[in-house]
N, C-alpha and C positions, 0 to 999 in steps of 0.2 A: 244897678246890680242888686239882686234880691238879698234879703237878710241871710238866708241859708248859705248863699255863695260866700258872703263876707265871713260868716262863721267858719266855713270850711277852710278858707284862706288863713284865718287867724289861728285855727287849730294846727294847720300844717306848719305855720311859722313857729308856733310854740314847740312843736316836736323837734324841729330843726335846732332851735335854740337850746333845748334840753340835751340833745345829742352832743352839741358843741360843748355845753357846760360840763357834761360828764365824760368828755373825751372819747366818745364812741364814734368811730369812723365806719360808715356803711361799707360792707364788704364789696359792694359793686364799685366803689371809688378808692379802694385800698391801694396804696402805692405799690405793694408787692403782688398785686393780682396778676396772674398770667392770663393774657388775653386769649392766647391759643398756642399750644406747642406745635412746631412744624410737623406736618404729616400726621396730625392727631385726628382721630375720628370725632364726630360731634358727640358731646355729652351734655347732661343737664346740670352737673354739679360744678362748683367753683374750685379753682386751684390757685395757690399762692406760693411764692418762693422768694428768698432773699437772705439778708444777713441780719444777725443780732450780735451786737458788740458785748463781749463778756469781760473784757479788760480794757478800760479806756486808756490807760497809760501806755500799754504795749500794743494797743490797737489789734486785739485778738478778736477775730470775726468768725462766728460759726454760721454755716450755711444750712438752711432748712428748706424742705419741700412739704407743703401742707395741702391735703386733699379733703375737702368737705365730703360728708356722707352723701351717697347718691340720692337718698330721699330723707326729707325732714331732718336736716342736720341739727336743728335747734333742740331736738329731743334725744340726740345720740351722744354717747360719751366721747371723750377725747382720748386717743391712744398714741403714746409716744413709742416709736420703733427705733431700736438701736442694733446695728450690726456689730461684729466683733473685730477680730484681727490679731492683736490690736492694730488699728490703722486702716480698716476697710470701710467702704462707703455704704451708708444706709440709703443713699439716693440710687446709686447704680446697682447695688445688690438688692436691698430690700424693696425699694419702690419699683425699679424698672425690671427686676429679674425675679421677684418673688410675689409679693402680695399687693402691689400697687395697681392702679387702674389700667395701665398700658404696658405693652411689651414691644420692644423694637423687633422688627421683622424686615431686615434689609434696610430700605430707605424710608419705611413708614412705621407708624405705631399701630398696633392692633389692640383691640379691647380685651382685657382680662375679665372674663365673666365671673371669676371667683375672687375678685378684688375684695380686700378687707374693708374698703370704704362702703361696701354694701351694708355693713353693720356699725360702722363708727367713723368719726372724723379722724383721719390718719395724719400724724405728724412725723416726718422722717428727718433725722438730724445727722449731718456729717460731722462726726466728732472723733478725736480731739482736733485742734487746729493742725493743719497740714494734711488733713484727709479731704480728698475731693476738691471742692471749691472753697472749703474753709481755709483761712489763712491768718497770718500775723505779719505786720510790717517789720517786726523784730525777729530775725531768724533764730534767736536764742530760745524762742518759745517752742521750737520743735525739738529741742535737746533735753534729754533726761525727763521726758514727760512720764508721769506715772498715774496710778489709779486715783490717788487722792486729788491730784490736780484736775484730772478728767471729771471727777464727781463734782468738784467745785464749779468748773466751767459749765457743766450740764445743768446744775441747779441755777446758776446765774442766767443761763440761756432761758430756762423756763420762766423765771421771774420777769425777765425783760420781754419775752415773747408775749406774755399775758398783757403787757402794756400795748402791744400792737393789736392784740385780739382780746380786748377786755370782756367780750361776750362769752369767752371760754374760761374765764377766771374761776368761776364757781361750778364748772362742769365736773362730773365724775371723771377721774383720770386713771388710766391704766398704763402700765409700762410693759412692753414686750420686746423681745429680741432673741438673739441666738449667739452661740459660740462664746467668744470672749465677752459678750454682753452679760455672761454669767458673773463677770466681775463688775462691769459698768453698772448694771441695773440694781443689784442689791446695795451697792455703795451709794448710788444716787438716792435710792429709796430711804436708806438710813439717814442721809443728810437732810432729806425733805422732812422726815419726822422730827429731826432736831430743830429745824427751822420753824416747823409748825408749833413747837412748844412756846416760842416767843410770839409768833403771829401766824394765824391760820391762813396759809397761802395756797396749800396744795390739798386737793380733795382726792387723795390716793385711795383707790378701791381694790387694787390687786396688781400682781406682777406675774408674767408668764415667761419662762425661760426655756428656749429650745436648744437641744443638744449643747448644754452650757458647760463651760469650764467652772466647776465649783470647788474641786479639790484636786489639784494637779496629780498628786500621788495616786489617787484612786482612778481618776478619769483616764490618765495616760497609761497606767499599768494595765488597764482593762483592754487595751488594744491587742495585746498578745493573744488573749483568749479569743477575742473576736476574729482576728485574722486567721488563727488556726482553725476555729470552728467553721469558718466559711471557706476553708480550703485554699487560702491565699498564701500561706507559708507552710514549709515542711515541718515534720515532727521534730527534726533536729534543731531547726531554727527556733521553734516554739520553746523547746527545752532550754536553749541558750538564752533566749529572750527573758524567760522567767527566772532563770537561776543566776545568770552572769551579768545581766544588764538591767538595773533598776531604772526604768524610764523616768520615774519621778525625779531623779537627781540629774538627769541628762542635761538639762538647761544650765543649772548652776555649775555643774562640772565643766561644761563647755566654756562658760564665762571665766572659769578659773583655770582654764587650760590643763585640766586634769582628767579628761575623759579617758577611761581605760582603753587600751588598744583593743581588747576583746569586745568591749561594748561598741566601739566604733565599727568593728568588723560585723557585729551582729546587726547594727542599724543599716549598714550597707547591704547586707544580705537580705534583710527585710525588704528594702527598696528594690533590690534586684528580683527577688521572687515574686513580689506583688506586681511588678512591671510598671513602667511609666505610662503604659497604655490602659491602665485601670485607674479610675477616679477613686481615690481613697475616701472621698467624701460621699460617694455612692458606689459601692462595689459592684452593683449590677448595671450601672449606666455606661453607655458608650462615651467616648471622649471626642472632643472637637480637635481633630488632628492639627490644624494650624495653630491651636492654642496650647499644645502640649508643653512648650517651654516658656509660655508667656507668664508674666508675673501674676496675672489674674486666673491662672489655671485652677486655683483652689476653689473658685466660685462657680457653682453650677446651677443656674436658674431655670426656668419654668416650662410650661406645657401648652401646646396649641393643638386643638383637634386630636386629642389622645396621643400626641407625639411630643416627646420632650426635645426641645431645641437645645442641643448640647453646645451650640456656638453662640448662645445669647450673650455671653460675656463680651465677645468680640463685637457683636452688634450694638450692645449698650455703649461700649467704649467709643465706637465710631459715631454713634448718635450724639453722645454728650460732648464730643469734641468738635461738633459742627458749630460754626460761629452764629448761625441763625438760632440754634437751640440755646446756646449760652445767652444770647441776647434776650430770648423769650423767658428764660429762667432768671434774668437779672443777675447772672453769675459772672465771676471774674476768675481768671487764672493768674495767681500771684506766686512767683518763685518756682514755678514748674512749667515745663514745656507743653504738657498736655494733661487732661484729666485722666487719672488712673483709678482703677477699682480699689487698689490698696496703695497706700502712700509709700513713696520711695524717698521722702525727705524727713519723715517723722522718726526721731530717735527715741523709741519707747523703752522704758526700763523693763525688759522681759523677765527680770527676776521677780516681778510682781505676779507672774504666772504661778509661782510656788507658794503664794500666800492664799490660803483657803478662804472662800467666801461663804461656804455652807453654814458656818456659825452665824454670819450676818443674816442669812435667810431665816435661820431659827429665831433671831431677835425680831425680825419683821413679823413673823407669825405670832410671837408673843405680844407684839404691839397691835395685833388685830388686822394685819394685812394678809389676805388670802394669797397663796402661792401655787402656781401650776408649773411643774417641770415636765416637759414633753421631749420625746426622742424619736427622730426618724430612724427606723431600724436597719437601714442600709449604710449607716455612717460608721466607718472604722476609725475615724479620728477622735471623736468624742462618743464612744459607743454607749448604747443604752445600758449595757452591763454595769458600767461605772455609775451612771446617773441613778439607776434603779437601786443600787447598793447604798448610795449616799442618801437618797430620799427615805428609804426604809430605816436606815440608821438614825436619821434626824427625827423621824416620827417616834422611834423608840426613846430617844433622848428627851423628847418633849412630852412623853407620856401620852401620845395620841393613839387611840385605838382605831382599828380598821372599821370604817363605816360602810364602804363599798368594797367587798372582796374582789380580788383580781378576776377580771372578766373581760370578754370581748365587748367592744363598742362598735356601732354601725354608722356608716354614711350611706344613706340610701338603702339598698339591699345587700351591700357588701360589708364585710368586716373592715372597719376603719383602723383598728388596732386594738390594744388592750389597755386597761386602766385599773387603778386602785386608788382609793381615797382614804385619808387618815383624818379622823375628826371631821371638822367642817372647814378646815383652813389649808390643808396640804393635799395636793393631788399629783399623781404621776400618770402619764399616758404615753403609749407608743403610737406611732403612725405607721401603719403597714405599707411597705414599699417606698418609704420616704427617705430622702437623703439628709445630709447635714442641714441643707436649706429646705425645710419641710414644705413651705408653700410653693416652692419651685417644682418639686417632683410629684407632690400630691396636693394640688390646689384645692380640689373639692373637699377632700378630707380635712385639710387644714382649716378651711372656712367653717366646717361643722365644729371642729375643736374650738376655734376662735369665738364663735357665736355662743357656745355653751359656757366658755370662760367668762365672757362679758355678762351673761345672764345669771352666773352663779349656779348653773344647773349641772347635774351629772351628765356625762356623755351618753348619747342615746343607746338604749338596749336594742335587742333584736326586733325587727319590724313585725 
């Protein structure tokens, strides 16, 4: 054998030994690699899923789904996506119904051409334990779960996930999500900053919060104005809603068995007038009739060929409950009869709803973390009215001047929504025609927003 051949063999052996020495496992041989999902179209990127233990004693296991970027994943950032609830799945909602690479369509998966893995390596986490395929062997782990415990588990997950994927340890990291992730994300980011003071583990570059719960009193009380201004409730109900029923106290009063009878009547009237055949998470969207009374009716995912599939939540549930799909995902069902979009075993402390996180968002900005708050403008549950008010107030409290005056932004040749930027750290944007789950109802516009966020660029102006 010639000298060149011997030299090539020696170099290859050295590379293998170095990889073993540094604990780097090639992605092609990774134990969590998904060979192929059932009924999946052919793609050129890699997928992984499995479990990360966040508590060795109680055997608390969080399930993740990771999709590498479509092209050149080594140069793209890492993005963690979290859904809300509390107790709803980032796998079934975020990945398979919103911004993931595939969408269930009957018995097959179809390609989502506006998947966010066009721009980033996407990591979806089912959190806390008891959500989706995440589980604990000790059922007490599902009881009295709260925001603080969720933040600890999520931080522990990331620390241990990086041991599975060391090549991403020093990658730029962004955290995005929606709804109750307005609690999850700021509290996780705050904990990451605290951990970094002791040891630099996280390269956090920004957070994006979609239709987020940031201050219950403001977010929920803005529902009355939104519902009335869109013609969903009567003048009389609007008056009673705003004068006799402070929605911000409704949860705590409910837990204390002291909800006033007039407030209860107002809430019942709101539900009657808006109708159960209107999706409050997208007041312009038709509903999936078989799902009207289902637990996952609050989740309304994505678009195929200019048509929104209002029954995608049912299709996602059917798909993820297939045995061949669970096997391909390396997933287990523990303590539940089937996978659900939102957990029916998790006992979350809902009084956490009333603890504002907008002040934590302010502390993140002071620590140098850019923040984007965006709102689908068809959502009556966490309306843009409340989010816009909170962002403007926060900018004032922080002394941030407007650097981009309120203006329209564009996706292609159409208005994508409106935006305003304060300083260079805080941005607000609406997405025109979008629901509570923005990437579901406006996938193209959401991808434009996402790309600008990652690049630290202002949203596009008129073409």
